[in-house]
C-alpha positions in Angstrom: -2.9 6.1 37.8 -4.6 7.3 34.8 -2.1 10.0 33.6 1.3 9.4 32.3 3.2 11.4 34.8 6.8 10.1 34.4 8.4 13.5 33.9 9.4 16.1 36.4 7.2 18.7 35.3 4.1 16.5 35.4 5.0 15.3 38.8 5.4 18.9 40.0 2.0 19.7 38.4 0.6 16.7 40.1 1.8 17.7 43.5 0.5 21.2 43.1 -3.0 19.9 42.1 -3.2 17.4 45.0 -2.2 20.2 47.5 -5.0 22.5 46.0 -7.4 19.6 46.5 -6.0 19.1 50.0 -6.6 22.6 51.1 -10.1 22.4 49.9 -10.5 19.3 52.3 -11.9 17.0 49.8 -10.0 14.1 51.3 -6.7 12.2 50.3 -7.9 9.6 48.0 -10.3 12.0 46.1 -7.6 14.6 45.7 -5.2 12.2 44.3 -7.8 10.7 41.9 -8.9 14.1 40.8 -5.3 15.2 40.1 -4.6 12.0 38.1 -7.8 12.7 36.0 -7.0 16.3 35.5 -3.4 15.4 34.4 -4.8 12.7 32.0 -7.2 15.1 30.4 -4.5 17.8 29.9 -2.0 15.1 28.3 -4.7 13.8 25.9 -6.0 17.1 24.9 -2.7 18.2 23.9 -1.7 15.1 22.0 -4.8 14.3 19.9 -7.4 16.2 17.9 -10.9 14.7 18.0 -10.2 13.0 14.8 -7.0 11.3 15.8 -8.5 10.3 19.1 -11.4 8.7 17.2 -9.1 6.7 14.9 -7.1 5.7 17.9 -10.1 4.5 19.7 -11.5 2.7 16.5 -8.1 0.9 15.9 -7.7 -0.2 19.6 -11.3 -1.3 20.0 -11.1 -3.6 16.9 -7.7 -5.1 18.1 -9.0 -5.7 21.5 -12.3 -7.0 20.4 -10.4 -9.7 18.2 -8.4 -10.5 21.0 -11.5 -11.0 23.4 -13.3 -13.0 20.9 -15.9 -10.3 20.1 -17.3 -10.2 16.7 -17.8 -6.4 15.6 -19.9 -5.6 12.5 -18.3 -6.3 9.0 -18.7 -2.7 8.0 -16.6 -1.7 11.0 -13.8 -4.0 10.3 -12.1 -1.5 8.2 -9.6 1.4 8.5 -11.1 4.5 10.2 -11.2 6.6 6.9 -13.2 3.8 5.4 -16.0 3.6 8.0 -19.5 4.7 7.2 -19.6 8.5 7.4 -22.3 8.5 10.2 -20.1 6.1 12.3 -17.0 8.2 11.8 -18.7 11.5 12.6 -20.3 10.2 15.6 -17.1 8.9 16.9 -15.3 12.2 16.2 -18.2 14.2 18.0 -17.9 11.9 21.1 -14.1 12.4 21.3 -14.6 16.1 20.7 -17.0 16.4 23.6 -14.6 14.3 25.8 -11.6 16.5 25.1 -13.7 19.6 25.6 -14.7 18.1 29.0 -18.3 17.9 28.2 
């Protein structure tokens, strides 16, 4: 499951979304998948600004890369605010598109 749907209101919303998709006869598996994706998008867009999401992504990417033995570029092994401007701006724009559903 992609979304954090542990609270009652999210579960109610999930059930309503799944039922809506079922009524449109797209199939059980696809209905559940799309409901989870929508809830995930709603939860993320309410929690993060594009800048916050880009910073979160940068920090987690570096952490996971180290754990996996992946070598990232030296200029990227810095805090998000210290990244080269073009790198930081690109990441923010990607996150902005994702949060806007584009």
